[in-house]
MIVO-962278 format. One record per residue: residue number from 1; residue in one letter; x, y negated, z negated of N, C-alpha, C in turn. Coordinates in steps of 0.1 Angstrom, whole numbers. Example, Ala and Ser with C-alpha at 12.3 -4.5 7.8 and 13.67 -1.06 7.14 Angstrom:
   ronu   torke     n_x     n_y     n_z    ca_x    ca_y    ca_z     c_x     c_y     c_z
      1       a     132      57     -78     123      45     -78     132      33     -78
      2       s     128      22     -71     137      11     -71     129       0     -79
% end
This chain:
   ronu   torke     n_x     n_y     n_z    ca_x    ca_y    ca_z     c_x     c_y     c_z
      1       m    1496    1199   -1982    1499    1189   -1976    1491    1178   -1983
      2       p    1498    1167   -1987    1494    1156   -1994    1480    1150   -1988
      3       l    1470    1142   -1995    1458    1137   -1993    1458    1124   -1995
      4       a    1453    1115   -1987    1451    1102   -1989    1437    1098   -1988
      5       l    1433    1087   -1996    1421    1080   -1993    1424    1066   -1989
      6       i    1416    1062   -1977    1421    1048   -1971    1407    1042   -1973
      7       i    1408    1029   -1980    1394    1021   -1980    1397    1008   -1974
      8       s    1395    1005   -1962    1397     995   -1954    1391     993   -1938
      9       s    1395     985   -1932    1388     982   -1920    1391     994   -1908
     10       h    1380     998   -1901    1383    1007   -1891    1382     997   -1878
     11       v    1392     996   -1868    1391     989   -1858    1396     996   -1844
     12       a    1385     999   -1836    1387    1009   -1825    1399    1006   -1816
     13       a    1401     992   -1813    1411     989   -1801    1423     982   -1807
     14       s    1425     983   -1819    1437     975   -1824    1443     985   -1835
     15       h    1456     984   -1838    1464     992   -1847    1464     985   -1860
     16       v    1455     983   -1866    1453     973   -1880    1446     982   -1890
     17       g    1446     976   -1899    1439     982   -1914    1440     998   -1915
     18       g    1428    1004   -1918    1429    1017   -1920    1431    1026   -1908
     19       t    1428    1020   -1896    1431    1026   -1884    1445    1029   -1882
     20       a    1454    1019   -1885    1467    1020   -1884    1472    1030   -1895
     21       q    1468    1029   -1908    1475    1036   -1918    1472    1053   -1917
     22       a    1460    1053   -1911    1457    1068   -1909    1464    1075   -1899
     23       s    1468    1068   -1886    1478    1072   -1878    1491    1073   -1882
     24       a    1495    1066   -1890    1510    1065   -1895    1510    1078   -1905
     25       l    1501    1078   -1914    1502    1090   -1922    1498    1103   -1918
     26       t    1492    1102   -1905    1491    1118   -1899    1503    1123   -1893
     27       i    1510    1112   -1888    1525    1115   -1881    1533    1120   -1894
     28       l    1532    1114   -1905    1540    1118   -1916    1535    1130   -1924
     29       q    1526    1136   -1918    1520    1149   -1923    1512    1147   -1937
     30       i    1505    1136   -1937    1496    1134   -1951    1481    1131   -1944
     31       d    1473    1142   -1948    1459    1140   -1945    1453    1127   -1949
     32       s    1443    1122   -1940    1437    1108   -1946    1422    1112   -1945
     33       m    1418    1103   -1954    1400    1103   -1954    1398    1088   -1954
     34       v    1391    1083   -1944    1388    1067   -1944    1374    1064   -1948
     35       l    1372    1055   -1955    1360    1048   -1959    1361    1035   -1952
     36       p    1355    1032   -1942    1355    1020   -1933    1346    1010   -1940
     37       t    1354     998   -1942    1347     985   -1946    1340     977   -1936
     38       v    1345     978   -1924    1340     972   -1912    1343     982   -1901
     39       l    1333     981   -1891    1336     989   -1877    1337     978   -1866
     40       y    1350     975   -1862    1351     965   -1853    1356     973   -1840
     41       g    1354     965   -1829    1360     969   -1816    1376     964   -1813
     42       r    1378     953   -1820    1391     948   -1819    1395     937   -1830
     43       h    1405     934   -1832    1411     927   -1843    1405     913   -1840
     44       p    1401     904   -1849    1394     893   -1848    1404     882   -1843
     45       g    1417     885   -1843    1426     878   -1838    1425     876   -1824
     46       w    1419     885   -1816    1417     886   -1804    1406     877   -1798
     47       g    1395     874   -1808    1383     870   -1804    1372     877   -1814
     48       a    1361     874   -1807    1350     881   -1815    1350     895   -1815
     49       p    1351     902   -1826    1357     917   -1826    1346     927   -1823
     50       g    1335     923   -1821    1323     934   -1819    1321     942   -1832
     51       g    1310     949   -1834    1307     958   -1845    1301     951   -1857
     52       a    1304     955   -1868    1298     952   -1879    1302     954   -1893
     53       r    1298     948   -1903    1303     951   -1917    1295     967   -1922
     54       v    1301     973   -1930    1296     985   -1934    1290     984   -1946
     55       a    1276     987   -1947    1269     985   -1960    1274     992   -1972
     56       h    1275     983   -1983    1282     993   -1994    1275    1004   -1997
     57       e    1262    1004   -1995    1254    1016   -1999    1259    1028   -1989
     58       t    1262    1025   -1979    1268    1036   -1968    1281    1041   -1974
     59       l    1289    1032   -1978    1303    1037   -1983    1300    1045   -1998
     60       e    1292    1040   -2006    1290    1049   -2017    1284    1062   -2013
     61       g    1277    1063   -2002    1271    1076   -1998    1283    1086   -1993
     62       m    1294    1079   -1985    1302    1087   -1980    1314    1090   -1991
     63       l    1314    1083   -2001    1322    1086   -2013    1316    1098   -2020
     64       g    1303    1097   -2021    1296    1110   -2026    1299    1122   -2018
     65       g    1298    1121   -2004    1300    1134   -1998    1315    1139   -2001
     66       i    1325    1131   -2001    1338    1133   -2001    1339    1141   -2017
     67       e    1334    1135   -2027    1334    1141   -2040    1326    1154   -2041
     68       a    1313    1156   -2034    1307    1168   -2034    1315    1181   -2027
     69       n    1325    1177   -2021    1335    1187   -2014    1346    1189   -2026
     70       g    1348    1183   -2035    1358    1186   -2044    1371    1178   -2040
     71       l    1370    1168   -2031    1382    1162   -2026    1386    1152   -2034
     72       l    1378    1145   -2041    1385    1134   -2050    1396    1138   -2060
     73       a    1393    1149   -2063    1401    1155   -2074    1415    1160   -2068
     74       q    1414    1159   -2053    1427    1164   -2047    1436    1151   -2041
     75       i    1430    1140   -2044    1438    1127   -2037    1452    1125   -2043
     76       d    1461    1123   -2035    1475    1119   -2040    1478    1104   -2038
     77       l    1469    1097   -2028    1474    1083   -2027    1462    1076   -2021
     78       i    1458    1065   -2028    1447    1056   -2023    1453    1042   -2020
     79       l    1449    1040   -2008    1453    1028   -2003    1440    1018   -2000
     80       t    1439    1007   -2006    1429     998   -2002    1434     986   -1995
     81       g    1426     979   -1986    1429     969   -1977    1417     958   -1977
     82       y    1410     958   -1964    1402     947   -1962    1388     950   -1968
     83       f    1382     940   -1972    1368     939   -1977    1359     931   -1973
     84       a    1346     932   -1970    1340     921   -1962    1327     918   -1973
     85       s    1326     924   -1986    1317     922   -1994    1322     925   -2008
     86       p    1319     919   -2021    1322     922   -2034    1317     936   -2037
     87       e    1304     940   -2031    1302     952   -2034    1309     964   -2029
     88       q    1316     960   -2019    1325     969   -2013    1337     972   -2023
     89       a    1341     961   -2027    1352     965   -2037    1349     971   -2049
     90       s    1337     969   -2053    1332     976   -2065    1331     992   -2062
     91       v    1327     997   -2049    1327    1010   -2046    1342    1014   -2045
     92       a    1349    1007   -2040    1365    1009   -2043    1370    1014   -2056
     93       a    1366    1004   -2062    1371    1006   -2079    1363    1020   -2084
     94       m    1353    1022   -2079    1346    1035   -2084    1353    1047   -2080
     95       a    1358    1047   -2067    1365    1058   -2059    1379    1060   -2068
     96       i    1387    1049   -2071    1397    1050   -2079    1395    1055   -2093
     97       d    1385    1052   -2100    1383    1057   -2114    1378    1071   -2112
     98       r    1371    1074   -2103    1365    1088   -2100    1376    1099   -2097
     99       a    1386    1093   -2089    1397    1102   -2084    1406    1105   -2096
    100       r    1409    1095   -2104    1417    1094   -2115    1411    1104   -2128
    101       a    1400    1103   -2128    1391    1111   -2138    1391    1126   -2134
    102       g    1390    1127   -2120    1389    1142   -2116    1401    1149   -2115
    103       r    1413    1142   -2115    1425    1150   -2112    1433    1155   -2124
    104       a    1435    1168   -2125    1440    1176   -2137    1455    1175   -2135
    105       g    1462    1171   -2125    1476    1171   -2124    1480    1156   -2124
    106       p    1490    1154   -2116    1496    1140   -2116    1486    1133   -2111
    107       q    1484    1118   -2115    1475    1110   -2110    1478    1105   -2096
    108       p    1466    1100   -2088    1471    1096   -2075    1478    1083   -2075
    109       l    1486    1080   -2066    1493    1066   -2065    1482    1056   -2060
    110       v    1479    1047   -2066    1470    1036   -2061    1477    1025   -2058
    111       i    1477    1021   -2044    1484    1008   -2037    1471     999   -2032
    112       v    1472     987   -2039    1462     977   -2036    1469     967   -2027
    113       d    1464     965   -2015    1467     954   -2005    1457     944   -2007
    114       p    1459     933   -2016    1448     922   -2018    1448     916   -2006
    115       t    1442     919   -1996    1439     914   -1981    1431     903   -1984
    116       l    1436     890   -1986    1428     879   -1989    1429     866   -1979
    117       g    1442     865   -1974    1445     854   -1965    1460     852   -1963
    118       d    1462     842   -1956    1475     839   -1950    1476     825   -1946
    119       g    1489     819   -1943    1489     807   -1937    1480     795   -1945
    120       g    1479     796   -1958    1474     786   -1964    1459     786   -1967
    121       k    1452     797   -1962    1439     797   -1963    1433     811   -1968
    122       l    1423     814   -1972    1415     826   -1975    1410     830   -1960
    123       y    1410     842   -1957    1400     846   -1945    1391     856   -1949
    124       v    1389     857   -1963    1378     864   -1967    1368     856   -1976
    125       p    1356     855   -1978    1347     846   -1988    1354     847   -2002
    126       a    1352     837   -2008    1355     833   -2022    1353     846   -2031
    127       e    1339     850   -2028    1334     860   -2037    1340     874   -2036
    128       v    1347     876   -2023    1352     888   -2020    1366     887   -2026
    129       a    1373     878   -2027    1386     874   -2033    1385     876   -2048
    130       r    1373     871   -2053    1373     872   -2068    1370     888   -2072
    131       a    1362     896   -2064    1361     909   -2067    1372     917   -2066
    132       v    1382     916   -2055    1393     921   -2053    1402     921   -2068
    133       i    1404     906   -2069    1411     904   -2083    1407     908   -2095
    134       e    1393     908   -2096    1389     914   -2109    1387     930   -2109
    135       e    1384     934   -2098    1382     949   -2100    1393     958   -2094
    136       l    1401     952   -2084    1411     962   -2080    1424     961   -2082
    137       v    1429     946   -2086    1442     944   -2091    1445     951   -2104
    138       p    1436     950   -2113    1439     956   -2125    1441     970   -2123
    139       r    1434     977   -2113    1435     992   -2112    1447     997   -2104
    140       a    1455     987   -2099    1466     991   -2089    1479     997   -2098
    141       d    1484    1007   -2092    1495    1011   -2095    1508    1002   -2089
    142       i    1505     999   -2078    1513     987   -2070    1506     979   -2063
    143       l    1508     967   -2064    1503     955   -2056    1511     952   -2042
    144       a    1506     951   -2031    1512     947   -2019    1507     936   -2012
    145       p    1508     923   -2017    1504     911   -2011    1514     905   -2001
    146       n    1511     897   -1994    1520     889   -1986    1522     878   -1997
    147       v    1533     868   -1990    1538     858   -2000    1526     849   -2003
    148       w    1517     845   -1992    1506     835   -1997    1496     842   -2007
    149       e    1494     856   -2003    1484     861   -2014    1491     861   -2029
    150       l    1505     864   -2030    1511     864   -2041    1510     852   -2049
    151       s    1510     841   -2040    1509     829   -2044    1495     824   -2050
    152       y    1484     830   -2042    1470     827   -2046    1467     835   -2059
    153       l    1475     848   -2061    1471     855   -2072    1479     852   -2085
    154       t    1488     844   -2084    1497     840   -2096    1496     823   -2097
    155       g    1491     816   -2088    1491     804   -2089    1505     795   -2088
    156       a    1516     805   -2085    1530     799   -2083    1532     793   -2069
    157       d    1541     783   -2069    1546     777   -2057    1557     785   -2051
    158       i    1554     792   -2040    1567     802   -2034    1572     797   -2022
    159       s    1585     795   -2023    1591     790   -2009    1606     796   -2009
    160       t    1609     804   -2018    1622     811   -2017    1621     827   -2021
    161       s    1628     834   -2018    1627     848   -2024    1629     849   -2038
    162       s    1635     840   -2045    1637     838   -2060    1624     835   -2065
    163       d    1616     825   -2057    1603     822   -2063    1594     833   -2064
    164       a    1595     843   -2050    1585     855   -2050    1588     863   -2059
    165       l    1603     868   -2062    1604     876   -2074    1600     870   -2087
    166       a    1601     857   -2089    1596     852   -2105    1580     856   -2104
    167       a    1574     852   -2092    1559     853   -2093    1554     869   -2093
    168       a    1562     876   -2088    1560     891   -2089    1562     897   -2103
    169       r    1572     892   -2109    1573     896   -2123    1562     892   -2132
    170       g    1558     882   -2128    1544     876   -2136    1531     886   -2136
    171       l    1534     895   -2127    1518     905   -2126    1520     915   -2135
    172       s    1533     919   -2138    1534     930   -2149    1531     942   -2145
    173       k    1534     945   -2132    1534     957   -2126    1541     958   -2112
    174       p    1545     968   -2107    1552     970   -2094    1545     963   -2084
    175       v    1553     954   -2075    1548     947   -2068    1557     948   -2052
    176       l    1550     950   -2041    1557     950   -2028    1551     937   -2021
    177       v    1560     928   -2020    1557     914   -2014    1564     913   -2000
    178       s    1554     913   -1989    1559     908   -1975    1559     895   -1971
    179       s    1564     893   -1958    1564     882   -1951    1573     868   -1958
    180       i    1585     876   -1964    1593     865   -1972    1602     857   -1959
    181       d    1599     844   -1959    1608     837   -1950    1623     834   -1954
    182       l    1630     842   -1945    1645     839   -1947    1653     834   -1935
    183       g    1646     825   -1930    1652     817   -1918    1649     824   -1906
    184       e    1662     830   -1899    1661     839   -1889    1657     854   -1891
    185       d    1657     857   -1904    1653     871   -1910    1640     868   -1915
    186       i    1632     880   -1918    1621     882   -1927    1624     893   -1935
    187       g    1619     892   -1948    1621     902   -1959    1608     908   -1965
    188       v    1611     919   -1973    1601     923   -1980    1607     926   -1995
    189       i    1601     922   -2004    1607     926   -2018    1597     938   -2025
    190       y    1605     944   -2030    1599     956   -2040    1604     951   -2055
    191       a    1597     951   -2064    1600     948   -2078    1593     956   -2085
    192       d    1600     963   -2093    1592     971   -2107    1598     967   -2120
    193       e    1595     975   -2132    1600     970   -2144    1614     973   -2144
    194       i    1620     980   -2137    1637     983   -2138    1643     973   -2129
    195       d    1641     971   -2118    1649     963   -2109    1641     958   -2098
    196       a    1648     951   -2087    1641     946   -2077    1651     946   -2064
    197       w    1647     948   -2053    1653     949   -2039    1645     941   -2028
    198       i    1656     936   -2020    1649     931   -2007    1654     939   -1996
    199       a    1644     940   -1987    1649     945   -1973    1646     936   -1964
    200       a    1656     932   -1956    1654     921   -1945    1659     927   -1932
    201       h    1654     920   -1922    1657     922   -1908    1654     909   -1898
    202       p    1661     909   -1887    1659     897   -1879    1644     895   -1875
    203       r    1640     885   -1875    1625     882   -1868    1625     885   -1853
    204       a    1614     892   -1850    1612     893   -1835    1603     879   -1829
    205       p    1607     877   -1818    1600     866   -1812    1586     864   -1816
    206       s    1578     878   -1814    1564     880   -1817    1562     893   -1824
    207       a    1551     893   -1831    1548     906   -1836    1533     910   -1836
    208       p    1530     922   -1833    1516     925   -1831    1508     924   -1847
    209       k    1498     924   -1848    1489     925   -1859    1491     937   -1866
    210       g    1490     938   -1878    1489     952   -1884    1502     958   -1893
    211       t    1512     948   -1892    1526     951   -1899    1525     955   -1914
    212       g    1516     946   -1922    1515     947   -1935    1509     961   -1938
    213       d    1497     964   -1931    1492     976   -1931    1504     987   -1929
    214       l    1508     989   -1919    1518     998   -1916    1526    1000   -1928
    215       l    1532     988   -1933    1543     989   -1942    1537     995   -1957
    216       t    1524     991   -1960    1519     998   -1972    1518    1014   -1971
    217       a    1514    1016   -1958    1512    1031   -1956    1527    1039   -1957
    218       l    1536    1034   -1951    1547    1038   -1951    1556    1039   -1964
    219       f    1554    1029   -1970    1560    1027   -1985    1552    1038   -1994
    220       g    1539    1040   -1992    1533    1049   -1999    1538    1064   -1996
    221       a    1540    1067   -1983    1543    1078   -1979    1559    1083   -1985
    222       a    1565    1074   -1983    1581    1075   -1990    1580    1078   -2004
    223       l    1572    1071   -2012    1570    1075   -2027    1564    1089   -2028
    224       l    1555    1094   -2020    1551    1107   -2020    1561    1116   -2018
    225       d    1573    1114   -2009    1583    1121   -2005    1592    1122   -2016
    226       g    1590    1113   -2027    1600    1115   -2039    1612    1104   -2038
    227       l    1611    1095   -2029    1620    1086   -2029    1618    1076   -2039
    228       n    1629    1070   -2044    1629    1059   -2052    1625    1046   -2047
    229       g    1622    1036   -2055    1617    1022   -2051    1626    1017   -2040
    230       s    1639    1016   -2041    1647    1011   -2031    1649    1017   -2018
    231       d    1648    1029   -2021    1651    1039   -2006    1635    1038   -2000
    232       a    1625    1039   -2008    1613    1039   -1999    1611    1025   -1992
    233       l    1615    1014   -1999    1615    1001   -1995    1624    1002   -1982
    234       a    1635    1006   -1980    1642    1005   -1969    1637    1014   -1958
    235       r    1632    1027   -1962    1626    1035   -1951    1614    1028   -1947
    236       a    1605    1022   -1954    1593    1017   -1949    1595    1004   -1941
    237       v    1604     993   -1944    1607     983   -1936    1614     986   -1923
    238       g    1622     997   -1925    1628    1001   -1912    1619    1006   -1902
    239       g    1608    1016   -1906    1598    1020   -1896    1589    1008   -1892
    240       v    1585     998   -1899    1578     986   -1895    1588     977   -1884
    241       a    1601     976   -1888    1610     968   -1881    1612     975   -1866
    242       e    1614     987   -1866    1615     994   -1854    1602     994   -1846
    243       s    1592     995   -1851    1577     995   -1843    1576     981   -1837
    244       v    1579     969   -1845    1578     957   -1840    1587     955   -1828
    245       f    1599     959   -1828    1610     958   -1817    1605     965   -1805
    246       e    1599     979   -1810    1595     988   -1797    1584     979   -1789
    247       a    1575     973   -1797    1564     967   -1793    1571     956   -1781
    248       e    1578     949   -1787    1585     938   -1779    1592     943   -1765
    249       i    1599     955   -1767    1606     962   -1756    1597     966   -1745
    250       s    1586     971   -1752    1576     975   -1741    1563     967   -1738
    251       s    1564     956   -1743    1555     944   -1740    1542     950   -1745
    252       a    1541     956   -1756    1528     961   -1761    1522     952   -1771
    253       a    1508     951   -1769    1501     940   -1776    1497     945   -1790
    254       e    1499     959   -1790    1494     964   -1805    1506     974   -1808
    255       l    1508     976   -1823    1519     984   -1828    1518     997   -1821
    256       p    1530    1001   -1816    1529    1017   -1812    1533    1027   -1820
    257       i    1524    1029   -1829    1524    1038   -1840    1525    1052   -1834
    258       i    1516    1057   -1828    1515    1072   -1822    1530    1073   -1815
    259       g    1533    1064   -1805    1546    1064   -1798    1557    1066   -1806
    260       m    1559    1062   -1819    1569    1059   -1827    1572    1072   -1833
    261       g    1562    1082   -1836    1563    1092   -1841    1572    1094   -1854
    262       q    1582    1102   -1853    1589    1103   -1865    1600    1092   -1867
    263       r    1601    1084   -1858    1611    1072   -1860    1603    1062   -1870
    264       l    1591    1065   -1873    1588    1057   -1885    1593    1059   -1898
    265       t    1601    1069   -1899    1612    1072   -1910    1624    1068   -1908
    266       t    1628    1062   -1897    1639    1055   -1894    1646    1047   -1904
    267       i    1657    1051   -1909    1668    1040   -1916    1674    1034   -1908
    268       s    1665    1021   -1904    1670    1010   -1892    1684    1003   -1895
    269       p    1691    1006   -1886    1705     994   -1886    1701     981   -1886
    270       r    1687     978   -1882    1684     964   -1883    1682     959   -1895
    271       v    1681     968   -1907    1675     962   -1920    1687     964   -1930
    272       r    1687     953   -1937    1700     951   -1948    1691     953   -1960
    273       l    1697     960   -1970    1690     960   -1982    1698     955   -1994
    274       e    1694     947   -2002    1701     941   -2012    1694     940   -2026
    275       q    1700     943   -2038    1694     943   -2049    1694     928   -2055
    276       l    1683     926   -2060    1679     912   -2066    1681     912   -2082
    277       a    1680     923   -2089    1677     922   -2102    1677     937   -2105
% end
């Protein structure tokens, strides 16, 4: 069974961050180890989350325990997300380096979601953003920003899917870009050195938090299953789209990840896939 290391937030009552990713990967038969950067009661979007940031010394100690059991050398997938301090990003960089150095066979797939902000502003301190850009972005096999984060990383003004593709190409590595505004639809682009694809689906009237976290986990899982980039994109976006619309139908305030089960691998009729380049 594949093994993943997730370095991101743990939120007890919200299906976001590492909590959402671990749930999704478990359903898809991928074991997960989670290094939590924060321990929150709920997503801050609901109000004061409760809980606290995890000290980077604690993260480093947890990493040491994982390594002592020989598990770093067995990791197939590494997902990074939210960080509350620059030192936490340094621990994540250390984890990536140690996992790669210890692996005798195929290297782990490293997907970095530069969780920096949205809607025109950072929601992490500037020093955290700088640490993610300097320490984690260069180590990524795949970057997974939203459109605003892609603009922040590249300095590009992005208002169309063509703008997003051009900016992604400038990063010189595969990029999964979410939250692309297509009017009545919303889309995700995956661009690598060979070609680029966009998967789009109709907007739901509202969507729970955590869709980007779920997308990254589903995309990584699809690649571990041996799917190529375009098929992985279609499957991952389909799983997210169906989860969002299930939340709407059932009036769920959180993503219904556990209830979705194997529907997370749905090739959704809501999703249209189009080659860009």
